ROGU-61791 format. One record per residue (C-alpha): chain; x, y, z; residue in one letter; residue number from 0. Coordinates in Angstrom, 3 decimals, padded with zeros to 6 digits. Each point is the difference from the previous one (the first is absolute). Example, Ala and Ser with C-alpha at 12.3 -4.5 7.8 and 13.67 -1.06 7.14 Angstrom:
<recs>
A:012.300:-004.500:007.800:a:0
A:001.370:003.440:-000.660:s:1
</recs>
This chain:
<recs>
A:-008.911:-055.289:-029.166:m:0
A:-002.692:002.552:-000.781:k:1
A:-000.718:000.334:003.729:k:2
A:003.678:000.748:000.722:v:3
A:000.118:002.627:-002.757:l:4
A:-003.163:001.597:001.385:w:5
A:001.517:000.205:003.496:i:6
A:003.204:001.532:-001.362:i:7
A:-001.970:002.545:-002.058:s:8
A:-002.135:000.935:002.983:a:9
A:003.093:000.419:002.186:a:10
A:001.665:002.215:-002.616:l:11
A:-003.163:002.116:-000.286:f:12
A:-000.200:000.493:003.750:m:13
A:003.687:000.860:000.133:l:14
A:-000.413:002.581:-002.750:e:15
A:-003.087:001.451:001.692:l:16
A:001.842:000.246:003.337:y:17
A:003.081:001.612:-001.552:s:18
A:-002.118:002.742:-001.595:c:19
A:-001.392:001.094:003.351:k:20
A:001.645:002.670:002.117:k:21
A:000.312:-000.435:003.748:f:22
A:000.545:002.597:002.722:d:23
A:002.556:-000.189:002.821:r:24
A:-002.260:-002.252:002.077:s:25
A:-000.479:-002.482:-002.856:g:26
A:-003.564:001.070:-000.821:e:27
A:-000.879:000.492:-003.701:p:28
A:-000.223:003.611:-001.194:v:29
A:-003.488:000.509:-001.419:k:30
A:-000.139:003.765:-000.708:v:31
A:001.354:002.204:-002.784:s:32
A:000.480:003.147:002.119:n:33
A:-000.290:001.218:003.591:v:34
A:-001.195:002.979:002.033:t:35
A:002.386:001.794:002.374:l:36
A:-000.536:001.958:003.197:s:37
A:001.943:001.049:003.074:f:38
A:-000.630:-001.958:003.178:k:39
A:-001.147:002.569:002.564:d:40
A:-002.408:000.850:002.782:t:41
A:-002.541:002.527:-001.270:n:42
A:002.549:001.278:-002.503:g:43
A:002.805:000.360:002.544:e:44
A:003.055:-001.845:001.236:v:45
A:000.879:000.934:003.570:l:46
A:003.646:-000.407:000.936:v:47
A:000.830:-001.800:002.196:p:48
A:-003.512:-001.377:000.682:a:49
A:-000.714:-001.455:-003.468:d:50
A:003.551:-000.687:-001.142:s:51
A:002.763:-002.501:000.593:n:52
A:002.549:002.732:-000.671:y:53
A:003.715:-000.419:000.654:t:54
A:002.168:002.609:001.675:k:55
A:003.681:000.843:-000.509:s:56
A:002.245:002.979:000.836:p:57
A:-000.697:001.440:-003.472:s:58
A:-003.791:-000.200:000.258:g:59
A:-002.952:-002.339:-000.251:i:60
A:-001.123:-002.293:-002.831:d:61
A:-003.751:-000.440:-000.377:i:62
A:-001.456:-002.735:-002.250:p:63
A:-003.136:001.289:-001.745:l:64
A:-001.938:-003.033:-001.218:r:65
A:-001.642:000.007:-003.424:i:66
A:-002.659:-002.701:-000.066:t:67
A:-001.030:-001.766:-003.211:l:68
A:-003.408:-001.455:-000.788:s:69
A:001.601:-003.247:-001.193:d:70
A:003.360:-001.543:-000.786:a:71
A:001.735:002.001:-002.724:v:72
A:-000.370:-001.721:-003.405:p:73
A:002.773:002.044:-001.619:r:74
A:002.802:002.154:001.380:r:75
A:-000.914:003.693:-000.103:f:76
A:000.875:003.400:001.485:t:77
A:-001.921:002.817:001.654:v:78
A:001.144:003.570:000.655:n:79
A:000.312:001.318:003.550:v:80
A:000.081:003.678:000.979:s:81
A:-000.635:002.332:002.937:s:82
A:-002.905:002.441:000.253:d:83
A:000.920:002.930:002.271:p:84
A:-003.136:001.982:-000.956:d:85
A:-002.210:-002.583:001.700:t:86
A:001.902:000.359:003.285:i:87
A:000.111:003.806:-000.179:n:88
A:-003.767:000.090:-000.571:t:89
A:-000.724:-002.319:002.932:l:90
A:002.235:002.078:002.284:i:91
A:-001.608:003.257:-001.159:a:92
A:-003.458:-001.455:000.670:e:93
A:001.224:-001.072:003.476:q:94
A:-000.764:-003.646:-000.741:k:95
A:003.534:-000.959:001.054:l:96
A:000.826:001.344:003.451:k:97
A:003.568:000.793:001.066:n:98
A:001.197:-001.199:-003.406:t:99
A:002.587:001.266:-002.482:v:100
A:000.719:-001.024:-003.584:l:101
A:003.009:-002.288:-000.235:l:102
A:002.598:002.002:-001.995:p:103
A:000.798:-001.529:-003.397:s:104
A:003.737:-000.022:000.701:e:105
A:-000.557:-002.121:003.126:r:106
A:-001.501:-003.133:-001.554:y:107
A:000.416:-002.321:-002.983:s:108
A:-001.809:-002.876:-001.699:f:109
A:000.157:-001.658:-003.445:p:110
A:-001.779:001.966:-002.728:s:111
A:-001.071:-003.296:-001.579:t:112
A:-001.190:-003.242:001.564:a:113
A:001.096:-003.040:-002.030:d:114
A:-002.525:-002.716:000.842:i:115
A:001.010:-003.521:-000.988:l:116
A:-002.036:-002.882:-001.363:f:117
A:-001.809:-002.047:002.636:g:118
A:000.118:002.662:002.743:e:119
A:-003.166:000.825:001.944:d:120
A:001.429:003.094:001.725:h:121
A:002.947:002.393:-000.211:y:122
A:001.754:001.846:002.820:d:123
A:001.175:003.487:-000.965:l:124
A:002.906:001.189:002.162:d:125
A:-000.337:003.565:001.326:l:126
A:003.149:001.371:001.686:h:127
A:-000.308:003.004:002.320:v:128
A:003.136:001.784:001.216:d:129
A:000.572:000.079:003.750:m:130
A:000.737:003.729:-000.303:t:131
A:-003.641:000.694:-000.879:a:132
A:-001.192:-001.988:003.011:i:133
A:002.378:001.840:002.332:e:134
A:-000.809:003.480:-001.369:i:135
A:-003.754:-000.547:000.287:h:136
A:000.065:-002.033:003.202:y:137
A:-003.341:000.222:001.777:g:138
A:-001.915:000.517:-003.250:q:139
A:-001.446:-002.337:-002.608:t:140
A:001.686:-000.192:-003.397:l:141
A:-002.376:-000.520:-002.920:a:142
A:000.542:-001.237:-003.556:l:143
A:-002.486:-000.993:-002.726:a:144
A:001.169:-002.721:-002.416:v:145
A:-001.902:-000.667:-003.231:t:146
A:-000.108:-002.778:-002.607:l:147
A:-000.504:000.724:-003.715:s:148
A:000.284:-001.441:-003.516:d:149
A:000.327:-003.769:000.517:p:150
A:001.136:-001.760:-003.163:t:151
A:-001.467:-003.028:-001.876:k:152
A:-003.670:000.928:000.534:n:153
A:000.134:-000.275:003.777:n:154
A:-002.097:002.489:001.973:t:155
A:000.004:001.931:003.277:i:156
A:-002.858:-000.047:002.496:n:157
A:-000.945:003.711:000.372:p:158
A:-000.607:-000.409:003.739:s:159
A:003.520:-001.398:000.487:g:160
A:001.884:002.218:-002.429:k:161
A:001.510:002.276:002.674:t:162
A:001.159:-000.755:003.518:v:163
A:000.812:002.580:002.666:i:164
A:002.971:-000.948:002.160:v:165
A:-000.081:001.548:003.481:l:166
A:003.182:-000.338:002.057:i:167
A:-000.298:000.641:003.733:n:168
A:003.514:001.241:000.740:t:169
A:-000.452:-000.300:003.771:s:170
A:-000.501:-003.746:-000.399:n:171
A:003.018:-000.452:-002.266:i:172
A:002.744:001.517:002.168:i:173
A:000.508:001.150:003.584:k:174
A:001.130:003.526:000.965:p:175
A:003.341:-001.484:001.058:s:176
A:000.581:-001.196:-003.580:e:177
A:-000.239:003.462:-001.560:i:178
A:003.285:001.451:-001.258:h:179
A:000.560:003.693:000.689:y:180
A:002.417:002.402:-001.708:v:181
A:001.494:002.763:002.136:y:182
A:003.044:002.244:000.374:f:183
A:002.486:-001.221:002.601:t:184
A:000.480:003.613:001.197:d:185
A:-003.705:000.861:000.015:a:186
A:-000.809:002.709:002.541:g:187
A:003.622:001.130:000.255:m:188
A:001.895:002.972:-001.471:l:189
A:002.416:-001.075:-002.704:s:190
A:003.095:002.262:-000.114:m:191
A:001.639:000.357:-003.432:i:192
A:002.914:-000.368:-000.261:p:193
A:000.388:-002.494:002.799:k:194
A:003.269:-000.106:001.930:p:195
A:002.530:-002.494:-001.353:n:196
A:-002.221:-000.773:-003.008:a:197
A:001.249:000.127:-003.590:s:198
A:-002.175:001.126:-002.923:y:199
A:000.496:-000.522:-003.704:q:200
A:-000.111:003.014:-002.279:q:201
A:-000.831:000.203:-003.692:s:202
A:001.307:002.559:-002.478:a:203
A:-003.100:002.160:000.521:t:204
A:-000.390:-000.366:003.800:d:205
</recs>
């Protein structure tokens, strides 16, 4: 009888010990209390399309920027994400980025906060770039610096992976035949006003 009670007690102890552990998405136990973040890059850069499995649509392109984590996340947390135009302007001024222009702020979007869930070992941040920017600057490289800051719950950022420079080779994204042009239908012709047999609306002051 005592042997049976001992087996039951041992089983209950093991069950309680197992239930207190946290496991990541792959089923491995989470052993850390915080993690270190950094962008996945090549010498601080992400070359598009070379380093990216971007997707393309009529409205633009969507580029996943991967945030790598030193271990599976023990607790859900957030980290701020922002752009750094000064870095790009400085690199262009120092001629370290050839044939490159700063991606205009109104031509791209990404979440200002990355919400990283328990058990994750990476996070893909979605950067959307408008097709208009790619068409306007066709033949040039579009550049954008994205920076991580202020992770919550005592998590940290690797200084060497804090900022990533995204370089978009527009010539490899679209073909010249895909560029949309705006033009006047009567360009190069004299437009006679008023035109014969045409009616015009008048206001009280015109």
